[in-house]
C-alpha positions in Angstrom: 0.0 0.0 0.0 1.2 3.5 -0.7 0.9 6.7 1.3 -1.3 8.2 -1.5 -3.9 5.5 -0.8 -4.2 6.6 2.8 -4.4 10.2 1.7 -7.4 9.4 -0.6 -9.3 8.3 2.4 -8.1 11.0 4.8 -6.6 14.4 4.3 -3.0 15.4 5.1 -4.4 17.5 8.0 -6.3 14.5 9.5 -3.2 12.3 9.2 -1.2 15.0 10.9 -3.6 15.3 13.8 -4.0 11.6 14.4 -0.3 10.7 14.2 1.1 14.0 15.6 3.4 14.2 12.6 3.7 17.8 11.2 1.9 18.5 7.9 5.1 19.4 6.1 6.7 16.1 6.8 3.8 14.2 5.2 4.1 16.6 2.2 7.8 15.7 2.1 6.9 12.0 2.0 4.3 12.5 -0.8 6.9 14.4 -2.8 9.7 11.9 -2.0 11.9 14.7 -0.7 13.9 13.4 2.3 16.6 16.1 2.2 14.9 18.0 5.0 14.8 15.1 7.5 17.5 12.9 8.9 17.3 9.2 8.6 16.1 8.3 12.1 13.2 10.8 12.0 12.1 9.8 8.5 12.1 6.1 9.3 10.4 6.8 12.6 7.6 8.8 11.0 7.1 6.1 8.4 6.8 3.4 11.2 4.3 5.7 13.1 2.1 5.9 10.0 2.4 2.1 9.5 1.4 1.4 13.1 -1.4 3.9 13.2 -3.1 2.8 10.0 -2.1 -0.9 10.0 -0.4 -0.7 6.6 2.9 -1.7 5.1 4.7 1.3 3.4 7.6 -0.8 2.2 7.9 1.2 -1.0 8.3 4.5 0.9 10.6 2.9 3.4 12.8 1.5 0.5 12.9 4.9 -1.2 14.0 6.6 2.0 16.6 4.0 2.8 18.1 4.2 -0.8 18.1 8.0 -0.5 20.0 8.0 2.8 22.4 5.3 1.5 23.2 7.5 -1.5 23.8 10.4 0.9 26.1 8.3 3.0 28.1 7.3 -0.1 28.4 11.0 -1.1 29.4 12.2 2.4 32.0 9.5 2.9 34.1 11.0 0.2 34.5 14.3 2.0 37.8 15.0 3.7 37.9 17.5 6.4 41.2 19.4 6.6 42.4 20.8 9.9 44.2 24.2 9.7 47.9 23.8 9.9 48.4 26.0 13.0 45.5 24.5 15.0 47.5 22.1 17.2 50.3 24.6 17.7 47.8 27.2 19.0 46.3 24.7 21.5 49.8 23.7 22.7 50.6 27.3 23.4 47.3 27.7 25.2 48.0 24.6 27.3 51.5 25.8 28.2 50.1 29.2 29.2 47.5 27.5 31.6 50.2 25.2 32.9 52.5 28.2 33.7 49.7 30.0 35.4 48.9 26.9 37.5 52.5 26.6 38.6 52.7 30.2 39.6 49.6 29.9 41.7 51.0 26.7 43.2 54.2 28.4 44.3 52.4 31.5 45.5 50.2 29.5 47.7 53.1 27.6 49.1 54.9 30.9 49.8 51.9 32.3 51.6 51.3 29.2 53.6 54.9 29.0 54.7 54.9 32.7 55.8 51.7 32.2 57.9 53.1 29.1 59.5 56.4 30.8 60.4 54.6 33.7 62.1 52.3 31.5 64.1 54.9 28.9 65.2 57.5 31.2 66.5 55.6 32.1 69.7 57.8 31.6 72.8 56.0 30.7 76.0 57.3 31.3 79.5 55.8 29.4 82.4 54.1 31.3 85.2 53.5 29.4 88.4 50.1 30.0 90.0 48.6 27.7 92.5 51.1 25.0 91.9 50.3 24.6 88.2 52.1 25.8 85.1 50.2 28.3 82.9 51.9 29.3 79.8 51.5 32.8 78.4 52.9 34.8 75.5 56.1 36.9 76.1 54.3 39.8 74.5 51.8 40.1 77.4 53.9 42.8 78.9 53.2 45.0 75.9 49.5 44.8 76.7 50.1 47.4 79.4 51.1 49.9 76.7 47.5 49.7 75.3 45.6 49.8 78.5 42.3 51.7 78.7 43.5 54.2 81.2 46.3 55.3 79.0 44.0 55.5 76.0 41.5 57.7 77.9 44.1 60.0 79.5 45.0 63.3 77.8 48.7 62.6 78.0 48.4 59.5 75.9 51.1 59.1 73.2 51.2 56.1 70.9 53.5 53.3 71.9 56.9 53.2 70.2 57.2 50.9 67.3 
């Protein structure tokens, strides 16, 4: 059976509504123009029409398969040429990102080592109080320089640096 036999009984619009296939696709099938559809969609639409109307559209299926086979033969002969400087550009780009990564790596190591050296060089002296050792920072004597009384007094002068 052919698609034209189905169209004699029903219009293109009715087939489109019942199968949810767009009108223009059915028109492509009637004209035998498969250039606007890819192979999977064309064969899928044909199988939907076959299932919906319980018909065999082998002639339409064979025409579509032969069209796509011709297109595959034509497209297999095309050679795609990659520009000559394409890989050199990507290599330069990768080197640039690699150098930036290394710089950030060494910068982070430098910053971490500076922070650790500042925080680990605190010396503690024991102060005995109630028979127990309490450790305090050597710089606690400098806290007296910043006391509230000195800050509120009129004779206040900033501590020497």
